[in-house]
mmCIF file as Biopython writes it, N, C-alpha, C and O atoms, coordinates in Angstrom:
data_model
#
loop_
_atom_site.group_PDB
_atom_site.id
_atom_site.type_symbol
_atom_site.label_atom_id
_atom_site.label_alt_id
_atom_site.label_comp_id
_atom_site.label_asym_id
_atom_site.label_entity_id
_atom_site.label_seq_id
_atom_site.pdbx_PDB_ins_code
_atom_site.Cartn_x
_atom_site.Cartn_y
_atom_site.Cartn_z
_atom_site.occupancy
_atom_site.B_iso_or_equiv
_atom_site.auth_seq_id
_atom_site.auth_asym_id
_atom_site.pdbx_PDB_model_num
ATOM 1   N N  . MET A ? 1  ? 5.233  1.544   3.561   1.0 0.0 1  A 1 
ATOM 2   C CA . MET A ? 1  ? 5.173  2.869   2.998   1.0 0.0 1  A 1 
ATOM 3   C C  . MET A ? 1  ? 4.053  2.886   1.966   1.0 0.0 1  A 1 
ATOM 4   O O  . MET A ? 1  ? 3.921  1.971   1.153   1.0 0.0 1  A 1 
ATOM 5   N N  . THR A ? 2  ? 3.273  3.916   2.015   1.0 0.0 2  A 1 
ATOM 6   C CA . THR A ? 2  ? 2.154  4.066   1.101   1.0 0.0 2  A 1 
ATOM 7   C C  . THR A ? 2  ? 2.629  4.704   -0.199  1.0 0.0 2  A 1 
ATOM 8   O O  . THR A ? 2  ? 3.385  5.675   -0.193  1.0 0.0 2  A 1 
ATOM 9   N N  . THR A ? 3  ? 2.171  4.141   -1.310  1.0 0.0 3  A 1 
ATOM 10  C CA . THR A ? 3  ? 2.422  4.751   -2.612  1.0 0.0 3  A 1 
ATOM 11  C C  . THR A ? 3  ? 1.094  4.981   -3.297  1.0 0.0 3  A 1 
ATOM 12  O O  . THR A ? 3  ? 0.153  4.205   -3.129  1.0 0.0 3  A 1 
ATOM 13  N N  . ALA A ? 4  ? 1.022  6.056   -4.076  1.0 0.0 4  A 1 
ATOM 14  C CA . ALA A ? 4  ? -0.217 6.403   -4.758  1.0 0.0 4  A 1 
ATOM 15  C C  . ALA A ? 4  ? 0.104  7.053   -6.094  1.0 0.0 4  A 1 
ATOM 16  O O  . ALA A ? 4  ? 1.194  7.585   -6.304  1.0 0.0 4  A 1 
ATOM 17  N N  . LYS A ? 5  ? -0.878 6.994   -6.995  1.0 0.0 5  A 1 
ATOM 18  C CA . LYS A ? 5  ? -0.758 7.618   -8.310  1.0 0.0 5  A 1 
ATOM 19  C C  . LYS A ? 5  ? -1.762 8.757   -8.383  1.0 0.0 5  A 1 
ATOM 20  O O  . LYS A ? 5  ? -2.944 8.569   -8.095  1.0 0.0 5  A 1 
ATOM 21  N N  . ILE A ? 6  ? -1.291 9.939   -8.767  1.0 0.0 6  A 1 
ATOM 22  C CA . ILE A ? 6  ? -2.159 11.113  -8.854  1.0 0.0 6  A 1 
ATOM 23  C C  . ILE A ? 6  ? -3.144 10.904  -9.985  1.0 0.0 6  A 1 
ATOM 24  O O  . ILE A ? 6  ? -2.741 10.650  -11.121 1.0 0.0 6  A 1 
ATOM 25  N N  . THR A ? 7  ? -4.455 11.011  -9.683  1.0 0.0 7  A 1 
ATOM 26  C CA . THR A ? 7  ? -5.500 10.759  -10.674 1.0 0.0 7  A 1 
ATOM 27  C C  . THR A ? 7  ? -6.308 12.004  -11.008 1.0 0.0 7  A 1 
ATOM 28  O O  . THR A ? 7  ? -7.138 11.969  -11.917 1.0 0.0 7  A 1 
ATOM 29  N N  . ARG A ? 8  ? -6.088 13.086  -10.308 1.0 0.0 8  A 1 
ATOM 30  C CA . ARG A ? 8  ? -6.804 14.324  -10.601 1.0 0.0 8  A 1 
ATOM 31  C C  . ARG A ? 8  ? -6.171 14.967  -11.835 1.0 0.0 8  A 1 
ATOM 32  O O  . ARG A ? 8  ? -4.950 15.105  -11.907 1.0 0.0 8  A 1 
ATOM 33  N N  . LYS A ? 9  ? -7.004 15.363  -12.810 1.0 0.0 9  A 1 
ATOM 34  C CA . LYS A ? 9  ? -6.512 15.913  -14.079 1.0 0.0 9  A 1 
ATOM 35  C C  . LYS A ? 9  ? -5.691 17.175  -13.889 1.0 0.0 9  A 1 
ATOM 36  O O  . LYS A ? 9  ? -4.756 17.422  -14.651 1.0 0.0 9  A 1 
ATOM 37  N N  . THR A ? 10 ? -6.017 17.970  -12.899 1.0 0.0 10 A 1 
ATOM 38  C CA . THR A ? 10 ? -5.285 19.222  -12.667 1.0 0.0 10 A 1 
ATOM 39  C C  . THR A ? 10 ? -4.060 19.035  -11.801 1.0 0.0 10 A 1 
ATOM 40  O O  . THR A ? 10 ? -3.345 19.999  -11.527 1.0 0.0 10 A 1 
ATOM 41  N N  . GLY A ? 11 ? -3.800 17.810  -11.362 1.0 0.0 11 A 1 
ATOM 42  C CA . GLY A ? 11 ? -2.651 17.539  -10.498 1.0 0.0 11 A 1 
ATOM 43  C C  . GLY A ? 11 ? -3.009 17.720  -9.040  1.0 0.0 11 A 1 
ATOM 44  O O  . GLY A ? 11 ? -4.182 17.807  -8.678  1.0 0.0 11 A 1 
ATOM 45  N N  . TYR A ? 12 ? -1.983 17.777  -8.205  1.0 0.0 12 A 1 
ATOM 46  C CA . TYR A ? 12 ? -2.196 17.908  -6.764  1.0 0.0 12 A 1 
ATOM 47  C C  . TYR A ? 12 ? -1.126 18.820  -6.189  1.0 0.0 12 A 1 
ATOM 48  O O  . TYR A ? 12 ? 0.050  18.706  -6.536  1.0 0.0 12 A 1 
ATOM 49  N N  . GLU A ? 13 ? -1.538 19.730  -5.304  1.0 0.0 13 A 1 
ATOM 50  C CA . GLU A ? 13 ? -0.617 20.662  -4.661  1.0 0.0 13 A 1 
ATOM 51  C C  . GLU A ? 13 ? -0.680 20.489  -3.159  1.0 0.0 13 A 1 
ATOM 52  O O  . GLU A ? 13 ? -1.759 20.390  -2.575  1.0 0.0 13 A 1 
ATOM 53  N N  . CYS A ? 14 ? 0.500  20.452  -2.535  1.0 0.0 14 A 1 
ATOM 54  C CA . CYS A ? 14 ? 0.582  20.379  -1.085  1.0 0.0 14 A 1 
ATOM 55  C C  . CYS A ? 14 ? 1.947  20.896  -0.655  1.0 0.0 14 A 1 
ATOM 56  O O  . CYS A ? 14 ? 2.812  21.153  -1.492  1.0 0.0 14 A 1 
ATOM 57  N N  . ALA A ? 15 ? 2.136  21.046  0.646   1.0 0.0 15 A 1 
ATOM 58  C CA . ALA A ? 15 ? 3.395  21.558  1.193   1.0 0.0 15 A 1 
ATOM 59  C C  . ALA A ? 15 ? 3.990  20.513  2.140   1.0 0.0 15 A 1 
ATOM 60  O O  . ALA A ? 15 ? 3.833  20.631  3.356   1.0 0.0 15 A 1 
ATOM 61  N N  . PRO A ? 16 ? 4.670  19.490  1.604   1.0 0.0 16 A 1 
ATOM 62  C CA . PRO A ? 16 ? 5.199  18.436  2.462   1.0 0.0 16 A 1 
ATOM 63  C C  . PRO A ? 16 ? 6.381  18.879  3.328   1.0 0.0 16 A 1 
ATOM 64  O O  . PRO A ? 16 ? 6.646  18.269  4.364   1.0 0.0 16 A 1 
ATOM 65  N N  . ASN A ? 17 ? 7.092  19.929  2.918   1.0 0.0 17 A 1 
ATOM 66  C CA . ASN A ? 17 ? 8.268  20.374  3.669   1.0 0.0 17 A 1 
ATOM 67  C C  . ASN A ? 17 ? 8.020  21.655  4.463   1.0 0.0 17 A 1 
ATOM 68  O O  . ASN A ? 17 ? 8.971  22.275  4.938   1.0 0.0 17 A 1 
ATOM 69  N N  . GLY A ? 18 ? 6.793  22.050  4.610   1.0 0.0 18 A 1 
ATOM 70  C CA . GLY A ? 18 ? 6.496  23.263  5.371   1.0 0.0 18 A 1 
ATOM 71  C C  . GLY A ? 18 ? 5.782  24.291  4.527   1.0 0.0 18 A 1 
ATOM 72  O O  . GLY A ? 18 ? 4.662  24.052  4.078   1.0 0.0 18 A 1 
ATOM 73  N N  . ALA A ? 19 ? 6.421  25.452  4.300   1.0 0.0 19 A 1 
ATOM 74  C CA . ALA A ? 19 ? 5.765  26.574  3.642   1.0 0.0 19 A 1 
ATOM 75  C C  . ALA A ? 19 ? 5.832  26.507  2.118   1.0 0.0 19 A 1 
ATOM 76  O O  . ALA A ? 19 ? 5.022  27.154  1.454   1.0 0.0 19 A 1 
ATOM 77  N N  . ARG A ? 20 ? 6.738  25.773  1.555   1.0 0.0 20 A 1 
ATOM 78  C CA . ARG A ? 20 ? 6.900  25.729  0.101   1.0 0.0 20 A 1 
ATOM 79  C C  . ARG A ? 20 ? 5.924  24.728  -0.515  1.0 0.0 20 A 1 
ATOM 80  O O  . ARG A ? 20 ? 5.969  23.536  -0.211  1.0 0.0 20 A 1 
ATOM 81  N N  . VAL A ? 21 ? 5.045  25.226  -1.380  1.0 0.0 21 A 1 
ATOM 82  C CA . VAL A ? 21 ? 4.037  24.382  -2.015  1.0 0.0 21 A 1 
ATOM 83  C C  . VAL A ? 21 ? 4.641  23.700  -3.237  1.0 0.0 21 A 1 
ATOM 84  O O  . VAL A ? 21 ? 5.281  24.342  -4.070  1.0 0.0 21 A 1 
ATOM 85  N N  . GLU A ? 22 ? 4.428  22.393  -3.332  1.0 0.0 22 A 1 
ATOM 86  C CA . GLU A ? 22 ? 4.911  21.622  -4.473  1.0 0.0 22 A 1 
ATOM 87  C C  . GLU A ? 22 ? 3.722  21.116  -5.270  1.0 0.0 22 A 1 
ATOM 88  O O  . GLU A ? 22 ? 2.673  20.799  -4.709  1.0 0.0 22 A 1 
ATOM 89  N N  . ARG A ? 23 ? 3.894  21.044  -6.585  1.0 0.0 23 A 1 
ATOM 90  C CA . ARG A ? 23 ? 2.835  20.577  -7.478  1.0 0.0 23 A 1 
ATOM 91  C C  . ARG A ? 23 ? 3.236  19.223  -8.050  1.0 0.0 23 A 1 
ATOM 92  O O  . ARG A ? 23 ? 4.354  19.052  -8.536  1.0 0.0 23 A 1 
ATOM 93  N N  . PHE A ? 24 ? 2.316  18.263  -7.990  1.0 0.0 24 A 1 
ATOM 94  C CA . PHE A ? 24 ? 2.530  16.929  -8.529  1.0 0.0 24 A 1 
ATOM 95  C C  . PHE A ? 24 ? 1.581  16.750  -9.708  1.0 0.0 24 A 1 
ATOM 96  O O  . PHE A ? 24 ? 0.376  16.967  -9.578  1.0 0.0 24 A 1 
ATOM 97  N N  . ALA A ? 25 ? 2.116  16.358  -10.847 1.0 0.0 25 A 1 
ATOM 98  C CA . ALA A ? 25 ? 1.344  16.263  -12.085 1.0 0.0 25 A 1 
ATOM 99  C C  . ALA A ? 25 ? 0.474  15.008  -12.117 1.0 0.0 25 A 1 
ATOM 100 O O  . ALA A ? 25 ? 0.676  14.062  -11.356 1.0 0.0 25 A 1 
ATOM 101 N N  . PHE A ? 26 ? -0.499 15.036  -13.023 1.0 0.0 26 A 1 
ATOM 102 C CA . PHE A ? 26 ? -1.379 13.892  -13.253 1.0 0.0 26 A 1 
ATOM 103 C C  . PHE A ? 26 ? -0.546 12.692  -13.680 1.0 0.0 26 A 1 
ATOM 104 O O  . PHE A ? 26 ? 0.289  12.808  -14.577 1.0 0.0 26 A 1 
ATOM 105 N N  . GLY A ? 27 ? -0.763 11.528  -13.043 1.0 0.0 27 A 1 
ATOM 106 C CA . GLY A ? 27 ? -0.052 10.311  -13.388 1.0 0.0 27 A 1 
ATOM 107 C C  . GLY A ? 27 ? 1.243  10.108  -12.628 1.0 0.0 27 A 1 
ATOM 108 O O  . GLY A ? 27 ? 1.864  9.052   -12.749 1.0 0.0 27 A 1 
ATOM 109 N N  . GLU A ? 28 ? 1.667  11.088  -11.850 1.0 0.0 28 A 1 
ATOM 110 C CA . GLU A ? 28 ? 2.915  10.966  -11.095 1.0 0.0 28 A 1 
ATOM 111 C C  . GLU A ? 28 ? 2.704  10.045  -9.896  1.0 0.0 28 A 1 
ATOM 112 O O  . GLU A ? 28 ? 1.635  10.049  -9.285  1.0 0.0 28 A 1 
ATOM 113 N N  . ILE A ? 29 ? 3.718  9.264   -9.564  1.0 0.0 29 A 1 
ATOM 114 C CA . ILE A ? 29 ? 3.656  8.348   -8.426  1.0 0.0 29 A 1 
ATOM 115 C C  . ILE A ? 29 ? 4.335  9.008   -7.241  1.0 0.0 29 A 1 
ATOM 116 O O  . ILE A ? 29 ? 5.494  9.416   -7.324  1.0 0.0 29 A 1 
ATOM 117 N N  . VAL A ? 30 ? 3.608  9.111   -6.139  1.0 0.0 30 A 1 
ATOM 118 C CA . VAL A ? 30 ? 4.123  9.737   -4.922  1.0 0.0 30 A 1 
ATOM 119 C C  . VAL A ? 30 ? 4.103  8.724   -3.790  1.0 0.0 30 A 1 
ATOM 120 O O  . VAL A ? 30 ? 3.406  7.712   -3.865  1.0 0.0 30 A 1 
ATOM 121 N N  . SER A ? 31 ? 4.872  8.999   -2.735  1.0 0.0 31 A 1 
ATOM 122 C CA . SER A ? 31 ? 4.924  8.075   -1.605  1.0 0.0 31 A 1 
ATOM 123 C C  . SER A ? 31 ? 4.970  8.842   -0.296  1.0 0.0 31 A 1 
ATOM 124 O O  . SER A ? 31 ? 5.174  10.055  -0.274  1.0 0.0 31 A 1 
ATOM 125 N N  . GLY A ? 32 ? 4.777  8.112   0.792   1.0 0.0 32 A 1 
ATOM 126 C CA . GLY A ? 32 ? 4.869  8.700   2.125   1.0 0.0 32 A 1 
ATOM 127 C C  . GLY A ? 32 ? 3.677  9.564   2.481   1.0 0.0 32 A 1 
ATOM 128 O O  . GLY A ? 32 ? 2.533  9.243   2.162   1.0 0.0 32 A 1 
ATOM 129 N N  . ALA A ? 33 ? 3.976  10.681  3.158   1.0 0.0 33 A 1 
ATOM 130 C CA . ALA A ? 33 ? 2.924  11.578  3.636   1.0 0.0 33 A 1 
ATOM 131 C C  . ALA A ? 33 ? 2.155  12.203  2.482   1.0 0.0 33 A 1 
ATOM 132 O O  . ALA A ? 33 ? 0.941  12.386  2.577   1.0 0.0 33 A 1 
ATOM 133 N N  . VAL A ? 34 ? 2.839  12.529  1.399   1.0 0.0 34 A 1 
ATOM 134 C CA . VAL A ? 34 ? 2.171  13.130  0.237   1.0 0.0 34 A 1 
ATOM 135 C C  . VAL A ? 34 ? 1.129  12.158  -0.317  1.0 0.0 34 A 1 
ATOM 136 O O  . VAL A ? 34 ? 0.034  12.581  -0.690  1.0 0.0 34 A 1 
ATOM 137 N N  . ALA A ? 35 ? 1.446  10.882  -0.377  1.0 0.0 35 A 1 
ATOM 138 C CA . ALA A ? 35 ? 0.500  9.877   -0.869  1.0 0.0 35 A 1 
ATOM 139 C C  . ALA A ? 35 ? -0.721 9.791   0.041   1.0 0.0 35 A 1 
ATOM 140 O O  . ALA A ? 35 ? -1.850 9.723   -0.444  1.0 0.0 35 A 1 
ATOM 141 N N  . GLU A ? 36 ? -0.508 9.794   1.340   1.0 0.0 36 A 1 
ATOM 142 C CA . GLU A ? 36 ? -1.630 9.744   2.281   1.0 0.0 36 A 1 
ATOM 143 C C  . GLU A ? 36 ? -2.539 10.956  2.128   1.0 0.0 36 A 1 
ATOM 144 O O  . GLU A ? 36 ? -3.763 10.821  2.107   1.0 0.0 36 A 1 
ATOM 145 N N  . TRP A ? 37 ? -1.935 12.150  2.020   1.0 0.0 37 A 1 
ATOM 146 C CA . TRP A ? 37 ? -2.721 13.380  1.875   1.0 0.0 37 A 1 
ATOM 147 C C  . TRP A ? 37 ? -3.512 13.373  0.567   1.0 0.0 37 A 1 
ATOM 148 O O  . TRP A ? 37 ? -4.682 13.754  0.547   1.0 0.0 37 A 1 
ATOM 149 N N  . ALA A ? 38 ? -2.881 12.946  -0.514  1.0 0.0 38 A 1 
ATOM 150 C CA . ALA A ? 38 ? -3.554 12.930  -1.816  1.0 0.0 38 A 1 
ATOM 151 C C  . ALA A ? 38 ? -4.707 11.938  -1.819  1.0 0.0 38 A 1 
ATOM 152 O O  . ALA A ? 38 ? -5.760 12.224  -2.388  1.0 0.0 38 A 1 
ATOM 153 N N  . ILE A ? 39 ? -4.531 10.780  -1.197  1.0 0.0 39 A 1 
ATOM 154 C CA . ILE A ? 39 ? -5.613 9.796   -1.109  1.0 0.0 39 A 1 
ATOM 155 C C  . ILE A ? 39 ? -6.765 10.357  -0.283  1.0 0.0 39 A 1 
ATOM 156 O O  . ILE A ? 39 ? -7.927 10.216  -0.665  1.0 0.0 39 A 1 
ATOM 157 N N  . ASP A ? 40 ? -6.453 10.992  0.846   1.0 0.0 40 A 1 
ATOM 158 C CA . ASP A ? 40 ? -7.493 11.575  1.701   1.0 0.0 40 A 1 
ATOM 159 C C  . ASP A ? 40 ? -8.257 12.686  0.995   1.0 0.0 40 A 1 
ATOM 160 O O  . ASP A ? 40 ? -9.458 12.844  1.215   1.0 0.0 40 A 1 
ATOM 161 N N  . ASP A ? 41 ? -7.575 13.462  0.143   1.0 0.0 41 A 1 
ATOM 162 C CA . ASP A ? 41 ? -8.219 14.554  -0.587  1.0 0.0 41 A 1 
ATOM 163 C C  . ASP A ? 41 ? -8.931 14.079  -1.846  1.0 0.0 41 A 1 
ATOM 164 O O  . ASP A ? 41 ? -9.600 14.879  -2.501  1.0 0.0 41 A 1 
ATOM 165 N N  . GLY A ? 42 ? -8.811 12.815  -2.204  1.0 0.0 42 A 1 
ATOM 166 C CA . GLY A ? 42 ? -9.472 12.282  -3.385  1.0 0.0 42 A 1 
ATOM 167 C C  . GLY A ? 42 ? -8.745 12.604  -4.676  1.0 0.0 42 A 1 
ATOM 168 O O  . GLY A ? 42 ? -9.339 12.534  -5.752  1.0 0.0 42 A 1 
ATOM 169 N N  . ALA A ? 43 ? -7.478 12.955  -4.590  1.0 0.0 43 A 1 
ATOM 170 C CA . ALA A ? 43 ? -6.702 13.323  -5.771  1.0 0.0 43 A 1 
ATOM 171 C C  . ALA A ? 43 ? -5.823 12.190  -6.264  1.0 0.0 43 A 1 
ATOM 172 O O  . ALA A ? 43 ? -5.145 12.343  -7.280  1.0 0.0 43 A 1 
ATOM 173 N N  . ALA A ? 44 ? -5.814 11.057  -5.575  1.0 0.0 44 A 1 
ATOM 174 C CA . ALA A ? 44 ? -4.941 9.945   -5.959  1.0 0.0 44 A 1 
ATOM 175 C C  . ALA A ? 44 ? -5.606 8.620   -5.619  1.0 0.0 44 A 1 
ATOM 176 O O  . ALA A ? 44 ? -6.547 8.554   -4.828  1.0 0.0 44 A 1 
ATOM 177 N N  . SER A ? 45 ? -5.086 7.570   -6.242  1.0 0.0 45 A 1 
ATOM 178 C CA . SER A ? 45 ? -5.555 6.228   -5.923  1.0 0.0 45 A 1 
ATOM 179 C C  . SER A ? 45 ? -4.378 5.418   -5.395  1.0 0.0 45 A 1 
ATOM 180 O O  . SER A ? 45 ? -3.250 5.547   -5.871  1.0 0.0 45 A 1 
ATOM 181 N N  . ARG A ? 46 ? -4.659 4.594   -4.413  1.0 0.0 46 A 1 
ATOM 182 C CA . ARG A ? 46 ? -3.631 3.779   -3.762  1.0 0.0 46 A 1 
ATOM 183 C C  . ARG A ? 46 ? -3.116 2.733   -4.739  1.0 0.0 46 A 1 
ATOM 184 O O  . ARG A ? 46 ? -3.886 2.148   -5.500  1.0 0.0 46 A 1 
ATOM 185 N N  . MET A ? 47 ? -1.806 2.504   -4.711  1.0 0.0 47 A 1 
ATOM 186 C CA . MET A ? 47 ? -1.196 1.485   -5.558  1.0 0.0 47 A 1 
ATOM 187 C C  . MET A ? 47 ? -0.984 0.234   -4.733  1.0 0.0 47 A 1 
ATOM 188 O O  . MET A ? 47 ? -0.572 0.311   -3.575  1.0 0.0 47 A 1 
ATOM 189 N N  . PHE A ? 48 ? -1.259 -0.908  -5.314  1.0 0.0 48 A 1 
ATOM 190 C CA . PHE A ? 48 ? -1.153 -2.201  -4.641  1.0 0.0 48 A 1 
ATOM 191 C C  . PHE A ? 48 ? 0.138  -2.873  -5.071  1.0 0.0 48 A 1 
ATOM 192 O O  . PHE A ? 48 ? 0.381  -3.057  -6.263  1.0 0.0 48 A 1 
ATOM 193 N N  . ASP A ? 49 ? 0.960  -3.238  -4.109  1.0 0.0 49 A 1 
ATOM 194 C CA . ASP A ? 49 ? 2.199  -3.969  -4.368  1.0 0.0 49 A 1 
ATOM 195 C C  . ASP A ? 49 ? 2.036  -5.361  -3.772  1.0 0.0 49 A 1 
ATOM 196 O O  . ASP A ? 49 ? 2.130  -5.525  -2.556  1.0 0.0 49 A 1 
ATOM 197 N N  . PRO A ? 50 ? 1.793  -6.366  -4.613  1.0 0.0 50 A 1 
ATOM 198 C CA . PRO A ? 50 ? 1.491  -7.698  -4.074  1.0 0.0 50 A 1 
ATOM 199 C C  . PRO A ? 50 ? 2.640  -8.333  -3.304  1.0 0.0 50 A 1 
ATOM 200 O O  . PRO A ? 50 ? 2.407  -9.218  -2.481  1.0 0.0 50 A 1 
ATOM 201 N N  . ARG A ? 51 ? 3.865  -7.908  -3.549  1.0 0.0 51 A 1 
ATOM 202 C CA . ARG A ? 51 ? 4.995  -8.510  -2.844  1.0 0.0 51 A 1 
ATOM 203 C C  . ARG A ? 51 ? 5.019  -8.112  -1.377  1.0 0.0 51 A 1 
ATOM 204 O O  . ARG A ? 51 ? 5.420  -8.919  -0.538  1.0 0.0 51 A 1 
ATOM 205 N N  . THR A ? 52 ? 4.607  -6.903  -1.043  1.0 0.0 52 A 1 
ATOM 206 C CA . THR A ? 52 ? 4.672  -6.451  0.345   1.0 0.0 52 A 1 
ATOM 207 C C  . THR A ? 52 ? 3.304  -6.431  1.023   1.0 0.0 52 A 1 
ATOM 208 O O  . THR A ? 52 ? 3.235  -6.568  2.245   1.0 0.0 52 A 1 
ATOM 209 N N  . ASP A ? 53 ? 2.207  -6.263  0.268   1.0 0.0 53 A 1 
ATOM 210 C CA . ASP A ? 53 ? 0.890  -6.147  0.874   1.0 0.0 53 A 1 
ATOM 211 C C  . ASP A ? 53 ? 0.241  -7.491  1.176   1.0 0.0 53 A 1 
ATOM 212 O O  . ASP A ? 53 ? -0.626 -7.569  2.047   1.0 0.0 53 A 1 
ATOM 213 N N  . THR A ? 54 ? 0.636  -8.539  0.483   1.0 0.0 54 A 1 
ATOM 214 C CA . THR A ? 54 ? 0.037  -9.850  0.686   1.0 0.0 54 A 1 
ATOM 215 C C  . THR A ? 54 ? 1.067  -10.791 1.294   1.0 0.0 54 A 1 
ATOM 216 O O  . THR A ? 54 ? 2.152  -10.986 0.745   1.0 0.0 54 A 1 
ATOM 217 N N  . GLN A ? 55 ? 0.716  -11.361 2.418   1.0 0.0 55 A 1 
ATOM 218 C CA . GLN A ? 55 ? 1.586  -12.326 3.051   1.0 0.0 55 A 1 
ATOM 219 C C  . GLN A ? 55 ? 0.796  -13.599 3.296   1.0 0.0 55 A 1 
ATOM 220 O O  . GLN A ? 55 ? -0.296 -13.565 3.865   1.0 0.0 55 A 1 
ATOM 221 N N  . VAL A ? 56 ? 1.345  -14.704 2.871   1.0 0.0 56 A 1 
ATOM 222 C CA . VAL A ? 56 ? 0.691  -15.995 3.040   1.0 0.0 56 A 1 
ATOM 223 C C  . VAL A ? 56 ? 1.226  -16.635 4.303   1.0 0.0 56 A 1 
ATOM 224 O O  . VAL A ? 56 ? 2.436  -16.782 4.477   1.0 0.0 56 A 1 
ATOM 225 N N  . GLN A ? 57 ? 0.314  -17.015 5.181   1.0 0.0 57 A 1 
ATOM 226 C CA . GLN A ? 57 ? 0.697  -17.672 6.431   1.0 0.0 57 A 1 
ATOM 227 C C  . GLN A ? 57 ? 0.585  -19.179 6.246   1.0 0.0 57 A 1 
ATOM 228 O O  . GLN A ? 57 ? -0.470 -19.678 5.853   1.0 0.0 57 A 1 
ATOM 229 N N  . ALA A ? 58 ? 1.648  -19.900 6.522   1.0 0.0 58 A 1 
ATOM 230 C CA . ALA A ? 58 ? 1.639  -21.353 6.419   1.0 0.0 58 A 1 
ATOM 231 C C  . ALA A ? 58 ? 0.976  -21.944 7.655   1.0 0.0 58 A 1 
ATOM 232 O O  . ALA A ? 58 ? 1.269  -21.546 8.783   1.0 0.0 58 A 1 
ATOM 233 N N  . VAL A ? 59 ? 0.091  -22.884 7.431   1.0 0.0 59 A 1 
ATOM 234 C CA . VAL A ? 59 ? -0.590 -23.563 8.524   1.0 0.0 59 A 1 
ATOM 235 C C  . VAL A ? 59 ? 0.239  -24.782 8.898   1.0 0.0 59 A 1 
ATOM 236 O O  . VAL A ? 59 ? 0.565  -25.586 8.025   1.0 0.0 59 A 1 
ATOM 237 N N  . PRO A ? 60 ? 0.588  -24.942 10.171  1.0 0.0 60 A 1 
ATOM 238 C CA . PRO A ? 60 ? 1.387  -26.121 10.551  1.0 0.0 60 A 1 
ATOM 239 C C  . PRO A ? 60 ? 0.593  -27.402 10.307  1.0 0.0 60 A 1 
ATOM 240 O O  . PRO A ? 60 ? -0.591 -27.488 10.633  1.0 0.0 60 A 1 
ATOM 241 N N  . GLU A ? 61 ? 1.257  -28.379 9.734   1.0 0.0 61 A 1 
ATOM 242 C CA . GLU A ? 61 ? 0.607  -29.637 9.391   1.0 0.0 61 A 1 
ATOM 243 C C  . GLU A ? 61 ? 0.653  -30.580 10.593  1.0 0.0 61 A 1 
ATOM 244 O O  . GLU A ? 61 ? 1.697  -30.749 11.223  1.0 0.0 61 A 1 
ATOM 245 N N  . THR A ? 62 ? -0.483 -31.186 10.899  1.0 0.0 62 A 1 
ATOM 246 C CA . THR A ? 62 ? -0.533 -32.160 11.988  1.0 0.0 62 A 1 
ATOM 247 C C  . THR A ? 62 ? -0.599 -33.549 11.384  1.0 0.0 62 A 1 
ATOM 248 O O  . THR A ? 62 ? -1.368 -33.796 10.454  1.0 0.0 62 A 1 
ATOM 249 N N  . LYS A ? 63 ? 0.207  -34.454 11.912  1.0 0.0 63 A 1 
ATOM 250 C CA . LYS A ? 63 ? 0.261  -35.810 11.384  1.0 0.0 63 A 1 
ATOM 251 C C  . LYS A ? 63 ? -0.217 -36.782 12.453  1.0 0.0 63 A 1 
ATOM 252 O O  . LYS A ? 63 ? -0.103 -36.530 13.652  1.0 0.0 63 A 1 
ATOM 253 N N  . ALA A ? 64 ? -0.749 -37.888 11.984  1.0 0.0 64 A 1 
ATOM 254 C CA . ALA A ? 64 ? -1.194 -38.940 12.891  1.0 0.0 64 A 1 
ATOM 255 C C  . ALA A ? 64 ? 0.022  -39.653 13.473  1.0 0.0 64 A 1 
ATOM 256 O O  . ALA A ? 64 ? 1.079  -39.714 12.844  1.0 0.0 64 A 1 
ATOM 257 N N  . LYS A ? 65 ? -0.140 -40.190 14.680  1.0 0.0 65 A 1 
ATOM 258 C CA . LYS A ? 65 ? 0.966  -40.900 15.314  1.0 0.0 65 A 1 
ATOM 259 C C  . LYS A ? 65 ? 1.225  -42.215 14.570  1.0 0.0 65 A 1 
ATOM 260 O O  . LYS A ? 65 ? 0.310  -42.834 14.028  1.0 0.0 65 A 1 
ATOM 261 N N  . ARG A ? 66 ? 2.470  -42.610 14.563  1.0 0.0 66 A 1 
ATOM 262 C CA . ARG A ? 66 ? 2.839  -43.873 13.924  1.0 0.0 66 A 1 
ATOM 263 C C  . ARG A ? 66 ? 2.580  -45.033 14.882  1.0 0.0 66 A 1 
ATOM 264 O O  . ARG A ? 66 ? 2.560  -44.870 16.102  1.0 0.0 66 A 1 
ATOM 265 N N  . GLY A ? 67 ? 2.389  -46.168 14.306  1.0 0.0 67 A 1 
ATOM 266 C CA . GLY A ? 67 ? 2.229  -47.352 15.141  1.0 0.0 67 A 1 
ATOM 267 C C  . GLY A ? 67 ? 0.980  -48.120 14.800  1.0 0.0 67 A 1 
ATOM 268 O O  . GLY A ? 67 ? 0.212  -47.761 13.907  1.0 0.0 67 A 1 
ATOM 269 N N  . ARG A ? 68 ? 0.805  -49.190 15.544  1.0 0.0 68 A 1 
ATOM 270 C CA . ARG A ? 68 ? -0.360 -50.042 15.314  1.0 0.0 68 A 1 
ATOM 271 C C  . ARG A ? 68 ? -1.562 -49.437 16.025  1.0 0.0 68 A 1 
ATOM 272 O O  . ARG A ? 68 ? -1.429 -48.814 17.079  1.0 0.0 68 A 1 
ATOM 273 N N  . PRO A ? 69 ? -2.734 -49.630 15.436  1.0 0.0 69 A 1 
ATOM 274 C CA . PRO A ? 69 ? -3.939 -49.147 16.120  1.0 0.0 69 A 1 
ATOM 275 C C  . PRO A ? 69 ? -4.231 -50.020 17.346  1.0 0.0 69 A 1 
ATOM 276 O O  . PRO A ? 69 ? -3.965 -51.222 17.324  1.0 0.0 69 A 1 
ATOM 277 N N  . ARG A ? 70 ? -4.755 -49.447 18.374  1.0 0.0 70 A 1 
ATOM 278 C CA . ARG A ? 70 ? -5.078 -50.180 19.610  1.0 0.0 70 A 1 
ATOM 279 C C  . ARG A ? 70 ? -6.336 -51.002 19.420  1.0 0.0 70 A 1 
ATOM 280 O O  . ARG A ? 70 ? -7.213 -50.661 18.625  1.0 0.0 70 A 1 
ATOM 281 N N  . LYS A ? 71 ? -6.405 -52.103 20.176  1.0 0.0 71 A 1 
ATOM 282 C CA . LYS A ? 71 ? -7.581 -52.971 20.106  1.0 0.0 71 A 1 
ATOM 283 C C  . LYS A ? 71 ? -8.583 -52.637 21.143  1.0 0.0 71 A 1 
ATOM 284 O O  . LYS A ? 71 ? -9.631 -53.277 21.218  1.0 0.0 71 A 1 
#
């Protein structure tokens, strides 16, 4: 889910539920479709959540075979 913070000084207006226009104030944190629309319109900046956005992939470790070296 996308989250964003409204950065436009005058706020941001959109109609996420259809015909009723809602106003989001400067500094308010929005999510979902409203966040995507605000980012696309340049009225918000994307928020980074390191717990969900960054995933570390473990590389499987390969080990040498046990035993005596061959002659």
